[in-house]
C-alpha positions in Angstrom: -0.1 0.0 0.1 1.1 3.4 -0.9 -0.2 6.3 1.1 -0.6 9.9 -0.5 -0.1 12.8 1.5 -1.0 16.4 0.4 -0.7 20.0 1.5 -0.2 23.3 -0.1 3.4 23.6 1.2 5.3 21.7 4.1 3.1 21.8 6.6 1.7 18.4 5.7 5.5 17.2 6.5 4.5 17.4 9.9 1.3 14.8 9.3 3.6 12.6 7.1 6.5 12.4 10.2 3.6 11.6 12.8 2.5 8.5 10.1 6.0 7.3 9.5 6.1 6.8 13.5 3.0 4.5 13.5 3.4 2.8 9.8 7.5 2.7 9.5 7.1 0.2 6.5 4.9 1.8 4.6 5.7 3.6 1.1 4.5 7.4 1.0 3.9 9.8 -1.3 4.1 13.7 -0.4 2.6 16.4 -2.6 3.4 19.8 -1.7 1.5 22.5 -4.1 4.4 25.1 -3.8 3.3 26.8 -7.2 0.0 28.0 -5.3 1.2 28.1 -1.5 -0.1 29.8 0.6 -4.0 28.6 0.3 -5.3 30.6 3.1 -6.1 34.2 1.4 -6.9 32.3 -1.8 -10.4 32.0 -3.5 -12.2 29.0 -2.1 -12.7 27.9 -5.7 -9.1 28.1 -6.5 -8.3 26.3 -3.8 -10.6 23.4 -4.8 -9.1 23.4 -8.0 -5.6 23.0 -6.7 -6.8 20.2 -4.3 -8.4 18.2 -7.2 -5.4 18.5 -9.4 -3.2 17.6 -6.3 -5.2 14.3 -5.5 -5.6 13.4 -9.2 -1.5 13.3 -9.4 -1.4 10.7 -6.4 -3.8 8.9 -7.7 -1.7 8.3 -10.9 1.3 7.6 -9.1 -0.4 4.9 -7.3 -1.8 6.1 -4.0 -4.3 3.8 -2.6 -5.2 6.2 0.4 -4.9 9.9 0.4 -4.4 12.1 3.5 -5.4 15.7 3.0 -2.7 16.9 5.3 -4.2 20.4 5.1 -6.7 22.1 7.2 -7.7 24.5 4.6 -7.8 22.0 1.8 -9.7 19.7 4.0 -12.5 22.4 5.1 -13.0 23.4 1.0 -12.9 19.9 -0.9 -12.5 16.6 1.3 -16.4 15.8 0.8 -16.2 16.5 -2.9 -13.3 14.4 -3.0 -14.9 11.3 -1.5 -17.6 11.6 -3.6 -15.1 11.7 -6.7 -13.0 9.1 -5.5 -15.5 6.5 -3.6 -13.2 3.5 -3.6 -10.4 5.5 -2.4 -10.0 6.3 1.4 -9.5 10.1 1.9 -8.8 10.9 5.6 -8.9 15.1 6.1 -7.8 17.1 8.7 -9.7 19.6 11.0 -8.7 21.5 14.1 -8.3 19.5 17.2 -11.2 21.7 18.8 -13.3 18.5 20.2 -10.1 17.4 21.9 -9.4 20.8 23.6 -13.4 21.2 24.6 -13.2 17.7 26.4 -10.0 18.8 28.1 -11.0 22.1 29.2 -14.8 21.1 30.2 -13.0 19.7 33.5 -11.5 23.2 34.2 -12.5 26.5 33.8 -10.5 28.0 31.1 -10.8 29.2 27.1 -9.5 27.7 24.1 -7.6 29.6 21.3 -7.9 27.9 18.0 -5.1 29.3 15.3 -5.6 28.6 11.7 -5.3 30.5 8.5 -8.1 32.5 7.5 -10.0 30.4 4.9 -10.3 27.6 7.9 -11.4 30.0 10.4 -14.3 31.3 8.2 -15.4 28.0 6.4 -18.7 26.6 7.4 -16.9 23.0 8.4 -15.4 24.7 11.5 -18.6 26.9 12.6 -20.7 23.6 12.2 -18.5 22.0 14.7 -18.2 24.8 17.0 -22.1 25.1 17.1 -22.2 21.2 18.0 -19.6 21.2 20.7 -18.7 25.1 22.1 -22.0 25.3 24.2 -20.0 27.6 26.9 -18.9 29.8 24.0 -15.2 29.3 25.5 -13.5 29.4 21.7 -11.9 32.1 20.4 -10.1 32.1 16.9 -7.1 33.8 15.2 -5.6 33.5 11.9 -1.9 33.2 11.8 -0.7 33.9 8.1 2.8 34.7 8.9 3.4 31.0 10.5 2.9 29.6 7.1 5.5 32.0 5.4 7.9 31.3 8.2 7.4 27.5 7.8 7.7 27.7 3.8 10.9 29.6 4.3 12.6 27.3 6.8 12.5 30.2 9.5 12.3 28.6 12.8 14.4 30.7 15.1 12.9 32.1 18.1 14.4 35.3 17.3 12.8 35.5 13.9 8.8 33.9 15.0 8.8 35.0 18.7 8.2 38.5 17.9 5.5 37.9 15.2 3.7 35.7 18.1 3.8 38.0 20.4 2.5 40.9 18.7 -0.4 38.6 17.3 -1.4 37.7 20.7 -0.9 40.7 22.5 -4.4 41.3 22.9 -5.4 38.1 24.5 -4.7 37.4 28.3 -3.1 34.1 27.6 -3.1 32.9 31.3 -7.1 32.3 30.8 -6.6 29.8 28.1 -6.4 26.2 29.0 -5.4 25.0 25.4 -4.1 26.6 22.1 -4.9 24.6 19.1 -2.7 24.5 16.1 -5.5 24.3 13.6 -2.6 24.4 10.3 -0.3 21.9 9.8 2.5 24.5 9.3 1.9 25.5 13.0 3.1 22.3 14.2 6.4 23.3 13.4 6.4 26.0 15.8 5.2 24.3 18.8 8.1 24.7 21.1 7.6 28.7 20.3 3.8 28.4 21.5 5.3 26.9 24.6 7.4 29.6 25.5 4.5 32.2 25.2 2.1 30.3 26.6 0.9 30.0 30.1 2.6 27.0 31.8 -0.9 25.2 32.5 -1.9 25.5 28.6 -1.8 22.8 26.8 -0.6 22.7 22.8 -2.8 20.5 20.8 -2.6 19.7 17.3 -4.6 17.2 15.3 -1.9 15.3 13.8 -2.0 12.4 15.8 -5.7 12.0 15.5 -5.4 12.1 11.6 -3.1 9.3 11.6 -5.1 7.1 14.1 -7.8 7.5 11.2 -5.4 6.5 8.7 -3.9 3.7 10.9 -7.5 2.2 11.7 -8.3 2.2 7.7 -5.8 0.5 6.4 -5.7 -2.3 9.4 -9.5 -2.8 8.3 -8.5 -3.5 5.1 -5.4 -5.7 6.0 -3.1 -3.0 4.4 -1.3 -1.5 7.4 2.6 -1.1 7.2 3.3 -3.2 3.9 5.9 -1.6 1.6 9.6 -0.2 2.2 9.3 2.7 4.3 9.9 4.9 1.4 8.9 8.8 0.7 8.8 10.2 -2.8 8.0 14.2 -2.9 6.3 16.0 -5.5 6.1 19.7 -5.7 3.0 20.7 -7.7 3.1 17.6 -9.8 6.8 17.6 -10.5 8.8 14.8 -8.8 11.3 16.2 -6.7 14.9 14.6 -8.0 17.2 17.8 -6.8 19.3 16.6 -3.9 19.4 20.1 -2.3 15.4 20.4 -2.4 15.2 16.6 -0.9 17.7 17.8 1.9 15.3 20.2 2.5 12.5 18.0 3.4 15.2 15.8 5.4 15.8 19.1 7.6 12.2 19.6 8.4 11.7 16.0 9.5 15.0 16.3 11.6 13.1 19.3 13.3 10.3 17.6 13.8 12.3 14.7 15.4 13.8 17.2 17.5 10.5 18.7 18.7 9.2 15.2 20.1 12.3 14.7 22.3 
């Protein structure tokens, strides 16, 4: 079984990294839509077109399941993808708001959901909040600058922390029981959120839940962890062969390794 991962850029590498921890023998394809990143400020119709082109490419390359490792793309297109590819398991992302609400319901704090502007205004998230945020404890904040930092491989605290501090300056951070990283790009900055958040605040993302869904589906089909553990990278439909470009993906995976320790 070959599993395809798709994101607007490098954010989905954080989900791929999580999947490799649980499926080390599975072969993966990773598609970064580098021609069109970032998706957050773009029109919904354009994003939908990009998503379908990406999944079409992954299917042509032999993907037997696809993880839409992008919250924005999931919000815009995942149901339409499932309608088109009825026999193909398609696993989407969504901000781990329910996890945060369940955790916070035992306490008295608030929840801050960070994501792209498009994710935050999409009906999918609004419907979820209407179902689970009965106490109206969830606030939202778009952080488009983090997508740019990640795409430029800028992870240094001296560069990123001032941006986070400026964006969060109007929030009383000690009131928050959880901060949800509702964009896969944001996971690369989990350590910096930890620096700025209150000690009791949980930093939560949806990667583990998404990978759990993937593992469950593969196991149900008897396809779990079959392959050679390879990863093949594509950028907007072009296979990545350049060694320098491949090394940059290696650097991203190494950063994620460091964040786990």
